[in-house]
Structures are given as C-alpha cells and as structure tokens.
C-alpha positions in Angstrom: 35.6 16.5 -12.2 37.5 14.0 -14.3 35.4 11.3 -15.7 37.7 8.9 -13.9 37.2 10.7 -10.5 35.4 8.8 -7.7 31.6 8.7 -7.8 30.5 7.9 -4.3 27.0 6.9 -3.5 26.3 6.5 0.3 23.6 4.7 2.3 22.9 5.8 5.8 20.6 4.2 8.3 20.0 5.8 11.6 19.2 3.6 14.4 18.5 4.0 18.1 22.1 3.2 19.1 24.4 3.6 16.1 24.2 5.2 12.5 25.3 2.8 9.9 27.1 4.0 6.8 28.1 2.3 3.5 29.9 4.1 0.6 29.9 2.7 -3.0 32.4 3.8 -5.4 30.5 3.5 -8.7 33.8 4.0 -10.6 35.7 1.1 -9.0 32.7 -0.9 -7.5 34.3 -1.1 -4.1 32.2 -0.8 -0.9 33.4 0.8 2.5 31.4 0.4 5.8 31.6 2.1 9.0 29.5 3.1 12.1 29.1 5.9 14.5 27.2 6.6 17.5 23.7 8.0 16.8 22.9 11.3 18.2 19.1 11.2 19.4 19.1 15.1 20.4 19.8 15.9 16.9 20.1 12.9 14.3 21.5 15.3 11.8 24.9 15.5 13.8 25.3 11.6 13.7 24.4 11.6 10.1 27.0 14.3 8.8 29.6 12.6 11.4 29.0 9.3 9.5 29.6 10.9 6.1 32.8 12.4 7.5 34.1 9.3 8.8 33.6 7.2 5.6 35.0 9.8 3.6 38.1 10.0 5.8 38.5 6.1 5.5 38.3 6.6 1.7 41.5 8.7 2.0 42.5 12.4 1.1 41.9 12.0 -2.6 38.1 11.4 -1.9 36.1 14.7 -0.7 32.7 15.6 -0.3 32.6 17.0 -4.1 32.8 13.4 -5.0 29.5 12.2 -3.4 27.2 11.5 -6.3 24.0 10.8 -4.0 23.0 9.9 -0.6 20.0 7.3 0.5 18.7 7.4 3.9 16.6 5.2 5.9 14.8 6.9 8.9 12.6 6.1 11.9 11.2 9.5 12.6 7.7 8.7 11.5 7.9 5.3 13.0 9.0 6.3 16.3 6.4 9.2 16.5 3.5 6.8 15.7 5.0 4.1 18.2 5.3 6.7 21.1 1.9 8.1 20.2 3.4 11.7 20.2 1.0 13.6 17.8 0.0 16.9 17.7 -3.7 18.0 17.6 -5.3 16.9 14.4 -8.5 18.0 12.8 -10.7 15.8 10.3 -12.9 17.1 7.7 -15.4 14.8 6.3 -18.6 14.4 4.5 -21.7 15.5 6.3 -23.2 12.3 8.1 -19.9 10.4 8.4 -18.7 12.3 11.4 -18.2 8.9 13.6 -16.5 7.0 10.8 -13.4 6.8 13.1 -15.3 5.9 16.2 -17.2 3.0 14.4 -13.9 1.8 12.6 -14.0 -1.9 12.2 -15.8 -4.8 14.3 -12.6 -6.9 14.4 -10.9 -7.1 17.9 -7.2 -7.8 18.0 -6.4 -11.6 18.9 -9.7 -12.7 18.1 -13.4 -12.2 19.9 -11.9 -14.3 23.0 -10.0 -10.9 23.8 -13.4 -8.9 23.7 -13.6 -9.0 27.3 -10.0 -7.5 28.0 -9.3 -5.4 24.9 -9.6 -1.6 25.5 -10.3 0.3 22.4 -7.6 2.8 21.8 -8.1 6.6 21.8 -9.2 7.9 18.4 -6.6 9.8 16.5 -8.8 12.7 16.4 -11.3 13.3 19.3 -14.9 14.1 18.5 -14.9 17.7 19.1 -12.2 18.1 16.3 -14.2 16.5 13.6 -16.1 18.7 11.2 -18.3 17.9 8.2 -19.0 19.7 5.0 -22.4 19.1 2.9 -21.9 17.7 -0.7 -21.9 14.2 -2.0 -20.5 12.1 -4.6 -21.4 8.6 -5.8 -19.1 5.6 -6.1 -18.4 6.4 -9.6 -17.5 10.1 -9.1 -20.7 11.5 -10.1 -21.9 14.6 -8.0 -25.2 13.6 -6.2 -25.2 17.0 -4.1 -23.0 20.1 -5.0 -20.0 20.9 -2.6 -21.2 23.6 0.0 -18.4 26.0 -0.1 -20.0 28.4 2.7 -20.1 25.5 5.0 -16.4 24.8 3.9 -15.3 28.5 4.9 -16.9 28.1 8.1 -15.0 24.8 8.9 -11.8 26.4 7.8 -12.3 29.4 9.9 -13.3 27.4 12.9 -10.0 25.3 12.6 -8.0 28.5 12.4 -9.7 30.0 15.3 -9.0 26.7 17.5 -5.3 26.8 16.5 -5.4 23.4 14.8 -2.4 23.3 12.5 -2.6 19.7 10.9 -5.7 18.7 8.9 -6.8 15.5 7.0 -9.6 15.6 4.5 -11.6 12.7 3.4 -14.8 13.0 1.6 -16.9 10.0 0.5 -16.1 8.4 -2.8 -13.1 11.0 -3.2 -11.2 8.0 -4.7 -13.3 8.3 -7.7 -13.4 11.9 -8.1 -11.1 14.3 -6.0 -12.8 17.5 -7.0 -14.7 18.1 -3.7 -11.3 17.5 -1.7 -9.3 19.7 -4.1 -11.8 22.6 -3.5 -11.6 22.2 0.3 -7.9 22.6 0.1 -8.1 25.7 -1.8 -10.4 27.1 0.7 -8.1 26.2 3.5 -5.2 27.6 1.6 -7.4 30.9 1.3 -8.4 31.0 5.0 -5.9 29.1 7.1 -2.9 29.1 4.9 -0.5 28.0 7.9 -2.4 24.7 8.2 -0.6 21.3 7.1 -3.3 19.4 4.9 -3.5 15.8 3.7 -6.3 14.9 1.2 -7.3 11.3 1.1 -7.5 11.3 -2.9 -3.6 12.1 -2.9 -2.7 9.8 0.1 -4.7 6.7 -0.9 -6.9 6.7 -3.9 -8.8 3.3 -2.8 -12.2 2.6 -1.3 -13.1 1.8 2.2 -13.6 5.0 4.3 -12.3 4.0 7.7 -8.9 2.8 6.6 -8.7 5.8 4.0 -9.5 8.2 6.8 -6.9 6.7 9.1 -4.1 6.7 6.4 -4.8 10.2 5.5 -4.7 11.3 9.2 -1.7 9.3 9.8 -0.2 11.1 6.8 -1.1 14.5 8.1 0.0 13.7 11.7 3.7 12.8 10.8 4.1 15.4 8.0 5.5 18.3 10.1 8.0 16.5 12.0 9.1 14.3 8.9 9.3 17.6 6.8 11.3 19.4 9.6 13.6 16.3 9.9 14.2 16.1 6.1 14.8 19.6 5.5 17.4 19.8 8.5 19.2 16.9 7.2 19.1 18.1 3.7 20.5 21.8 4.6 23.3 20.2 6.8 24.1 17.9 3.7 24.1 20.8 1.2 26.3 22.7 3.5 28.7 19.8 4.0 29.0 19.2 0.2 29.3 22.9 -0.6 26.6 22.5 -3.4 23.9 25.3 -4.2 20.2 25.2 -5.0 21.0 24.9 -8.8 23.2 21.7 -8.2 21.5 20.2 -5.0 22.9 16.8 -4.2 20.5 14.0 -4.9 19.2 12.9 -1.6 16.7 9.9 -1.2 14.7 8.6 1.5 13.7 4.9 2.0 10.0 4.2 1.5 8.2 1.4 3.3 7.3 -0.3 -0.2 10.9 -1.3 -0.9 11.9 1.8 -3.1 13.4 5.3 -2.6 12.1 8.8 -3.1 13.7 12.0 -3.3 13.5 14.1 -0.1 11.7 17.0 -2.0 8.8 14.6 -2.6 9.0 12.6 0.8 7.8 15.5 2.5 4.5 15.6 0.5 3.9 11.9 1.2 5.7 11.3 4.6 3.3 8.3 5.2 5.4 6.2 2.8 8.5 6.4 5.2 6.7 4.7 8.4 8.7 1.6 7.8 11.8 3.2 6.3 14.6 1.6 8.1 13.3 -1.9 8.5 12.4 -2.0 4.7 16.0 -1.4 3.8 17.2 -4.1 6.0 14.9 -6.7 4.6 15.8 -5.8 1.1 19.5 -5.9 1.6 19.3 -9.1 3.4 16.8 -10.8 0.9 19.3 -9.7 -1.9 22.5 -11.2 -0.1 20.6 -14.5 0.8 19.4 -15.2 -2.5 22.9 -14.5 -4.2 23.9 -17.0 -1.6 21.7 -19.6 -2.9 18.7 -19.5 -0.4 15.4 -18.6 -1.8 13.3 -19.0 1.5 14.5 -16.8 4.1 13.3 -15.2 7.4 15.3 -11.9 8.0 16.1 -10.9 11.6 17.4 -7.4 12.0 18.6 -6.8 15.6 19.5 -3.3 16.6 20.0 -1.5 20.0 16.3 -0.9 20.7 14.4 -3.4 18.6 14.3 -6.3 16.3 12.6 -6.4 13.0 11.6 -9.7 11.2 10.1 -10.3 7.8 9.8 -13.2 5.1 11.6 -12.9 2.0 10.9 -15.4 -1.0 13.0 -15.5 -4.1 14.8 -12.4 -2.8 11.5 -10.4 -2.6 10.2 -9.3 0.9 6.4 -10.0 1.5 4.3 -6.8 0.9 1.1 -6.0 2.6 -1.5 -3.2 2.4 -3.0 -4.0 5.7 -0.1 -2.9 8.0 -0.2 -1.0 11.2 2.4 1.2 13.0 1.5 1.1 16.8 -2.3 1.3 17.0 -2.7 3.1 13.7 -3.7 1.0 10.4 -2.0 2.4 7.2 -3.3 1.2 4.1 -0.3 1.8 1.9 1.9 -0.6 0.2 4.6 -1.6 2.9 7.2 -4.4 3.4 5.4 -6.8 5.9 7.6 -6.3 9.0 7.0 -7.2 12.4 9.0 -5.5 15.2 9.6 -6.6 18.8 11.1 -4.5 21.5 14.2 -6.9 21.9 17.5 -5.2 21.0 21.0 -4.9 22.3 19.9 -2.1 24.6 16.6 -3.7 26.0 16.5 -3.7 29.8 16.2 -6.8 32.0 13.9 -6.0 35.0 11.8 -8.1 37.5 8.0 -7.9 38.1 6.7 -7.4 41.8 6.0 -11.2 41.7 9.5 -12.1 40.9 9.4 -12.7 37.3 12.2 -11.9 34.8 11.3 -9.7 32.0 13.2 -8.2 29.1 12.3 -5.0 27.2 10.5 -3.5 25.6 12.2 -0.6 27.4 15.5 0.3 26.1 18.8 2.1 27.3 19.2 3.5 23.7 22.2 5.2 22.9 22.3 7.5 25.9 22.9 6.4 28.5 23.2 3.0 27.0 23.9 -0.4 28.8 25.7 -0.4 31.8 29.0 -1.5 30.2 29.0 1.8 28.3 29.9 3.5 31.3 27.6 6.5 30.3 25.5 6.5 33.4 23.2 3.5 32.6 22.1 1.7 35.7 19.8 -1.2 34.7 21.3 -4.3 33.1 20.6 -4.9 29.3 20.8 -7.7 26.7 24.4 -6.3 25.9 25.5 -6.6 29.5 24.6 -10.0 29.5 26.3 -10.7 26.5 29.4 -8.9 27.8 29.2 -10.7 31.2 29.1 -14.2 29.4 32.1 -13.4 27.2 30.0 -13.7 23.9 30.9 -10.1 22.8 34.5 -8.7 23.3 35.3 -6.0 25.9 34.8 -3.4 23.2 32.8 -2.2 20.2 33.6 -0.9 16.7 37.0 -2.5 16.8 38.1 -0.8 20.1 36.4 2.8 19.5 33.9 2.0 22.3 35.5 0.1 25.3 33.1 -1.8 27.4 33.1 -2.3 31.3 32.8 -5.9 32.1 33.1 -5.3 35.6 30.3 -2.9 35.5 28.0 -5.3 33.4 28.8 -8.1 36.0 27.6 -5.6 38.8 24.3 -5.2 37.0 23.6 -8.9 36.4 24.8 -9.7 40.0 22.2 -7.3 41.3 19.3 -8.9 39.1 20.6 -12.4 39.9 20.2 -11.5 43.6 16.6 -10.4 43.2 15.9 -13.8 41.5 17.9 -15.7 43.8 19.9 -17.3 40.9 23.6 -17.6 40.0 24.8 -14.6 37.7 25.3 -17.2 35.0 21.8 -18.5 35.1 20.4 -14.8 35.3 22.4 -13.8 32.1 21.5 -16.9 30.0 18.0 -16.4 31.2 18.0 -12.7 30.0 19.1 -13.9 26.4 16.8 -16.9 26.4 13.7 -14.7 27.1 15.2 -12.2 24.4 15.4 -15.1 22.0 11.9 -16.1 22.8 10.7 -12.7 22.2 12.4 -12.6 18.8 11.2 -16.4 18.0 7.7 -15.3 18.6 7.7 -12.3 16.1 9.3 -14.9 13.6 6.6 -17.2 14.2 3.9 -14.4 13.7 5.1 -13.7 10.1 5.8 -17.4 9.2 4.1 -20.2 11.1 0.8 -18.3 11.9 0.6 -17.7 8.0 1.1 -21.2 7.1 4.9 -21.5 6.2 7.0 -24.4 7.4 9.8 -22.6 9.0 12.0 -25.9 8.9 12.5 -25.1 5.2 13.7 -21.7 5.9 17.1 -20.2 6.5 17.4 -17.2 9.0 19.3 -14.2 7.8 20.6 -12.4 10.8 21.9 -8.8 10.6 22.2 -5.7 12.4 24.7 -5.1 15.4 22.8 -7.5 17.7 21.0 -9.7 15.3 23.4 -12.7 15.0 24.1 -12.7 18.7 21.2 -15.2 19.3 21.2 -17.0 16.0 22.0 -20.5 17.2 19.4 -20.2 19.9 16.7 -19.3 17.3 17.8 -22.3 15.2 17.0 -24.5 18.2 13.9 -22.7 19.1 12.2 -22.6 15.8 14.0 -25.7 14.3 15.2 -23.7 11.3 17.4 -25.0 8.5 20.1 -22.8 9.4 21.5 -19.2 9.6 23.4 -17.0 6.8 25.2 -14.1 8.5 26.4 -11.5 5.8 29.7 -9.8 5.9 29.3 -6.6 7.9 25.9 -7.7 9.2 25.7 -4.2 11.1 25.5 -2.5 7.8 23.1 -4.4 5.9 20.4 -1.9 6.2 22.7 0.8 5.0 23.9 -1.5 2.1 20.0 -2.1 1.3 19.7 1.4 0.7 22.2 1.3 -2.0 20.5 -1.6 -3.8 17.0 -0.2 -4.1 15.3 1.8 -7.0 13.3 4.9 -7.0 9.6 3.6 -6.8 6.2 5.2 -6.7 3.0 3.4 -6.1 -0.4 4.6 -7.6 -3.6 2.9 -7.1 -7.3 3.4 -8.4 -10.2 1.7 -7.1 -12.5 0.3 -10.0 -15.1 -2.3 -8.8 -16.4 -4.5 -11.5 -17.5 -8.1 -12.0 -15.1 -9.9 -14.5 -17.9 -10.9 -16.8 -19.0 -7.4 -17.2 -15.4 -5.6 -17.4 -15.0 -2.9 -19.9 -11.5 -3.7 -21.4 -11.3 -0.3 -22.9 -12.1 1.6 -19.6 -9.6 -0.7 -17.6 -6.9 0.1 -20.3 -7.6 3.9 -19.9 -7.4 3.7 -16.0 -4.0 1.8 -16.3 -2.8 4.5 -18.7 -3.7 7.2 -16.3 -1.9 5.4 -13.6 1.0 5.0 -15.9 1.2 8.7 -16.8 1.2 9.7 -13.2 4.3 7.3 -12.5 6.0 8.5 -15.7 5.7 12.2 -14.5 7.0 11.3 -11.1 10.1 9.4 -12.7 10.8 12.3 -15.0 10.8 14.6 -11.9 13.2 12.3 -10.4 15.6 12.9 -13.3 15.2 9.4 -14.9 15.1 9.5 -18.8 12.1 7.8 -20.2 14.3 4.9 -21.7 15.0 3.7 -18.2 11.3 3.8 -16.9 9.9 0.5 -15.7 6.3 -0.1 -14.6 4.9 -3.1 -12.7 1.1 -3.5 -12.9 -1.0 -5.3 -10.3 -4.8 -5.9 -9.7 -6.7 -6.7 -6.4 -9.4 -9.2 -7.1 -11.9 -11.3 -4.9 -14.9 -13.7 -5.4 -18.2 -11.7 -5.6 -19.5 -11.4 -2.2 -16.1 -11.7 -0.5 -15.0 -8.6 1.8 -11.3 -8.7 1.1 -9.2 -9.0 -2.0 -6.0 -10.9 -3.3 -3.4 -9.0 -5.1 -1.9 -10.6 -8.3 0.8 -9.3 -10.8 -0.6 -8.2 -14.1 1.4 -8.9 -17.1 2.8 -6.2 -19.3 1.8 -5.5 -22.8 -1.6 -4.7 -24.5 -4.8 -4.8 -22.2 -7.2 -7.3 -24.0 -9.8 -9.8 -23.1 -7.1 -12.5 -23.2 -5.0 -10.2 -20.9 -7.8 -10.0 -18.4 -8.2 -13.7 -18.4 -4.7 -14.3 -17.7 -5.0 -12.1 -14.5 -8.1 -14.0 -13.3 -6.2 -17.2 -13.9 -3.4 -16.1 -11.7 -6.0 -15.0 -9.0 -7.5 -18.5 -8.9 -4.1 -19.9 -8.5 -3.2 -17.4 -5.8 -6.4 -17.9 -3.9 -5.9 -21.8 -3.9 -2.4 -21.2 -2.5 -3.5 -19.0 0.1 -6.8 -20.6 1.3 -6.7 -24.2 -0.1 -9.5 -23.8 -2.5 -10.7 -21.7 -5.5 -13.8 -21.5 -7.8 -12.0 -21.5 -11.2 -14.6 -24.1 -12.7 -17.6 -23.0 -11.1 -20.0 -21.2 -13.3 -22.1 -19.8 -10.3 -19.0 -18.0 -8.8 -18.1 -14.7 -10.1 -14.5 -12.8 -10.0 -14.8 -9.0 -8.9 -12.0 -6.6 -9.9 -11.4 -4.0 -7.1 -8.2 -2.1 -7.4 -5.8 -1.3 -10.2 -2.2 -0.7 -9.4 1.0 0.7 -11.1 4.4 1.1 -9.5 6.7 3.2 -11.4 10.4 2.2 -11.1 13.5 4.3 -11.9 16.5 1.7 -11.7 20.0 2.4 -10.2 23.3 0.7 -10.3 23.7 -2.1 -7.6 26.9 -3.0 -6.0 28.4 -6.2 -7.3 28.5 -9.2 -5.2 31.6 -9.6 -2.9 34.0 -12.3 -3.7 36.9 -13.6 -1.5 39.7 -15.9 -1.9 39.6 -19.7 -1.3 41.0 -21.4 1.5 42.5 -24.3 -0.8 46.3 -24.2 -0.2 46.2 -21.5 2.4 47.2 -22.1 6.2 44.2 -23.5 8.3 41.8 -21.1 9.7 43.0 -21.5 13.3 46.8 -20.5 12.1 45.3 -17.8 9.8 42.5 -16.3 11.5 42.5 -17.2 15.2 43.4 -14.1 17.4 43.2 -15.8 20.7 40.7 -17.5 23.0 38.7 -16.4 26.1 36.3 -18.0 28.7 32.6 -17.9 27.1 29.5 -19.2 28.9 27.0 -20.7 26.3 25.2 -22.8 29.1 24.8 -22.0 32.6 25.2 -25.7 33.6 28.5 -25.9 31.9 29.8 -22.7 32.9 32.6 -20.8 31.3 34.5 -22.7 28.5 37.7 -21.7 26.9 36.6 -20.5 23.3 38.6 -19.8 20.3 38.2 -16.3 18.8 38.4 -15.6 14.9 39.0 -12.4 13.2 36.3 -12.6 10.4 38.1 -10.5 8.1 40.8 -13.2 7.8 38.5 -16.2 7.0 38.4 -17.5 3.3 35.9 -19.2 1.3 35.8 -22.8 2.2 36.7 -22.5 5.8 34.9 -24.7 8.2 34.8 -24.3 12.0 33.1 -26.5 14.6 31.6 -24.7 17.6 32.3 -23.4 20.1 33.7 -20.4 18.6 33.5 -16.5 18.5 33.7 -14.6 15.2 34.5 -10.9 15.6 34.5 -8.0 12.9 34.4 -4.3 13.2 30.7 -3.9 13.8 29.4 -7.2 15.1 30.1 -10.5 16.8 28.8 -13.9 16.0 28.9 -16.6 18.7 29.1 -20.3 17.5 27.5 -22.6 20.0 28.5 -26.1 20.7 26.5 -28.4 18.6 26.8 -26.0 15.4 29.3 -25.6 12.5 30.1 -22.6 10.4 31.1 -22.6 6.8 32.3 -19.5 4.8 30.9 -19.0 1.2 32.6 -17.3 -1.7 30.9 -14.0 -0.7 32.2 -14.1 2.7 28.9 -15.1 4.3 29.0 -17.4 7.4 26.6 -20.4 6.9 25.7 -21.8 10.2 23.9 -25.2 10.7 23.7 -27.8 13.4 26.4 -30.7 13.5 23.8 -33.4 14.0 23.7 -34.3 10.2 21.2 -31.6 9.2 23.1 -29.6 6.5 22.0 -26.3 4.8 19.9 -26.8 1.6 22.5 -25.1 -0.6 
C-alpha cells in the first residue's frame, strides 16, 4: 500500500444488545462510529457485520486491507462466571490441603449480621474432584519434601479415567518456586494430553493459598470457552481481511487491568479478560472527562442488559486485586467495577405481594423489549422510555423502528396489576432503575469514604444517559458529562489503551531487614518477563515502559496497601521513598499511620511490574463555536413531541435537538431532548445543558449550582 493509504484501527465492543464499532484513521486522525445488533447465537457474526458496516461508511476507497489492527472488548468470561455455567473442574493441590476451597475465608458478605441468612455458595470444585500429591516447599521456595512423581502419575491417570478435561494446579508456596507445578504439568501432558491445565505459578505468583487456588481454577474454568471464542473471531477476521498466517492482522483483547493483549496470548491467560468490556468503557470515559476538565468522575455505562459503574480520579480508574465476578474471587489486577442488572432491556415485573421490581432479568437483543416487535412480551426500561416520549420511536437513526403502541400495551398491563396510571407505572419503573444504579454508585464511592457531591457523573452506553438527571437528584452530584457518541465510548476506549502485562512476586520481609540487592534482582526478573512479552507483541525496546509498585503493610496486619514505586536505581533511599508513600497512603485510606513510631515496623509483601507497549491515541475532538451562528433553536431543533418527566405533570411539549448540529457554547434549559445516532439524552426541567469544545454535553442544575470547570 502507499505510505499515504488509510491505516484503520478498529475498536469493537460486543454488548448484550448492540455491538459498538469505532474506526480510527491513523493517517488523517478521523473517527467513524456506528452500531449493529449483537448476535448472541454466534457473536462473530455481529463482530464481522460491524467491521463491514464501518468500512462501508468510510467509502469505496477504504477496504479490509487498510485495517491495521482490531481491538475487542468481550464479556464471554464475565457471562460464563455470572451465569455459573462451568464445566467439570479438577483440582490438584499439596497433600494435606485438600480442603482449602471448603475452608475458604471466615468473612461473610455484608458483615456478621448476615450470618444467619447467608448460604455458602457451592464450591467451584466438588470434594470428590480434588486430588493431592505429596511434596513440599517452604515459603522461600526451598524443597522440604521431594515431589512424588508416582503419585502425580496416579492422579493424572485418575482424572483421565474420570473424563475431567479442565484442571487447576496449586501447590503450597509455588509462588516462590514453580518447579513442582511445572513437573505436574509435564506428567499431565504425558498421561492426559487433552486436558486444559492452569498453574497457579503462572496465573498468580502471589501468596494466600485460597485466593491463589480460586484464581487458578477460575482461569482454568473459562479457558476452553474463551479460547474457542477468540479462535473463532480470529479465523473469521483473517478470512474477512484476506491475510495469511505469515501476515496475520494484529488482534487485541481488552484486559481487566486497563490494557490490551494479543489474542494469541489471551488464550493462555483468559482470567485477565473477566472485566474486558467494562474496563474499556471506564478508561474511555475517564479520558474524555479529564480532557473536559473534570478530575473526579463516577462513570455509568448503561447497556441493554446491565450498568457498570466505577470511580475515576485524574483520568485513572480505580484498580483492585480483591475483585469478584459473581461468587468467584479473582485476585488479579482489575479495574474496580460494580455491575448492576439495570439496562435498557431489564424487565419490569411484580411480586405476588404486588411490589414493582425491575431486573436483573433482561430481554436482551432477542427477543428484546416489546417495542422491538420481535416477540418480547414483558415490559422493559426501554418500553417505559418509549411510552413516556423520552426516546424517539426508532433507534440507530431510524434503522430499528420502535412500536410505541406495543410499548404502551405492556405498560398498561403492568399498571393494571399495580392499580396505577400508565404514567405512574412507567415513571416508577424508571425511578426504581435509577435507584438500582444509584446504589451501585454509592457502593464504589460513599461506602469508600468519597464525597460524591464533588464528583461529576460521566454517562455513556446506549442507555447510560437516559437517567442522568434523576441520578444527579438522587445522589446530589455536581453534574453530568455526556460524551459525544456515548453509545460508542467503550469501543472508543479500546483505541486509547496500551498493551499491558502485569507480573507479581511475593517477597515478605520487614523494611528494616530488607536486602536491597535481592529486591533489585527480583524487580529485574519481573522486568525481564515484561520485556519478553512486549517484544513478543512487536514493540521495539525503545518504546517499552515499565511501572513498578509494591504492596506493603504494618507488621501484624493481614492486608496490604499498594503504592507506586519510583523508577531508577533500587537503593536504600529508593526503599525509604516507597515506605514514605505507604505511610501517606495509609493515612489517606484509614485516617492514621505509624510514620514516627519506632515500635511499629513496615513489612514488604509483593513486588509488581507492569510492562506497557504504548499506542497512538485519537486526538481530542474539537467543534466550531456558536459565536455568530444562528441560535441553537434555529440551527439544531428538529421539532418537538410530548414527553412525560413527572407523572404528576403528565406530558409536556418538549423541543427536540439533533446533537450533531449543536456547537461549542450552546446553552439549553430543560425540558429538552437531545438525539443522535446511537443514544438520547433527556434534559429534565430544572436542569441546563452546555456544549463544550469537544462536543460533550455538560448538565447541571438551574438552581445556581454550576459545574466546577
């Protein structure tokens, strides 16, 4: 191709209802966005349909050969864990530790007051599928008892005879020395070669046996399905673009930690994708909000099935290694996301006692809400919005017509059950949905000591902005940022993230006894592993970036605090800088520290390195100013329609604006409706909207409380 030919990088986020596509032309810097219905029966169909659609939009001069890379956010692992649809798993561990899964942790969800009601979930591996092998290492990796190869062969043969095809291996202290686990895999490969095997020393080289066992087993559980999905997508993609094995198109999968990884590597570490889709959205929204001038943001990603929320400070989403997916803890670095079953397809229903409930059941993409006309019979959040006039009688710019009369019939039916007017039933459905989202937002903010009154809310996803004004009232937020093309922010986020690999090594030692040379050697080893991975991804050495961090605690504490470690030579002064950062972070989190106490010691626990391969990010969008232009009403208003914002006030005639025609500096006071190709933003009475230079809509109350920008 000519050096001036288009180089198209594509981000694709597959959701429960729609597949979102953003194409970035690296030559011209332009972005093109679109959506296409998801295909749950075979997600690869929606994936390829999306690529074909966006290339068609780019014109005849752009073809599949101009695609330079594809990045993808997937919920395959997430959905498998949430639904609990796991195949039979086997677990191989050290002799004497066969009940590590049953013992687990003493903690009860929601505190000990829940002890009387909480039912312990089924273990991920039943007791009869746990086998042990003799052999023992100490916490420094020294061999206490040799590995019993004869017993290992018996175990491998037993699992083969039982037809157990997926196995997790976690031997005591394998984080310090993986030799016993590696030998176990060699024996499994010899005797039971068809088995899928995950080793704890490769999944999570970190101490705490229960968490390491669970994380390893979750990795093993999702590996077959993720591998099949990725191979299917990759084959279809290569066939579509016409490339061969020698020139395979770069294909990346979003990871839970905020980076991407090549599809070839993802199949070896599938657990890293358990929050693939939500992570991309949080990163994209965080970047957009920071560029808009807001450094404290709650993100709200509303889709067709669920809503994902997280905290973003200074453009960086909060990370955790204490996350769970469903009932399964996964101790890997992941963006701290809370998910609630409140999306556009969430079904409204009534209990036998006559209470109105919304979700978590969803109509999904097929059959979808009643208004889709595809056979849906139960009213959903989307049906309520359509009936109330808050969204137009079509989606995707007219590609998907909506049946308002059918939506009304569904709302009327549930209103009759509740002995309410249709307007009260519909607004009640939306209010319950808003409170579901608000509770999730409180969980990641108020319950962690943050004052949400100082935070803006960044709403995105196809349904994320529909309840924005209600959430401001419920949570008393500073305001809302609605990005341009909010339905495609997750796909946009896929184009803004670097390739990223995380490596960890447990090294427990008191700070006053720290061997600086040993710490330097361990960090060098982690950096070497990250370097090899980046080279395998095709990044030249000159572009490699490395972030170091350390988990520390006060001696006697059970859990750690992670702090960034500076670059440069590892010396005693360097270590002192790390401990000072720990004291400061501990005070920030818990309100106290022991920085000046001679009888309190700092303990180092885990050393971490992230290897980063940077990519070219799309430039910030900029639109023309409204100065000197006709008024927004003359320029962008397409008409009006009756909209119900409050059941008491009923339907009021409300102006409708086409968002693409709004300019920087436009200010509109509610009530109003903003429409664009992939989403709609209702502006309630009592709120005003301002358009900034990047085409974001900034929503604040009209009672004098302005945004902080």
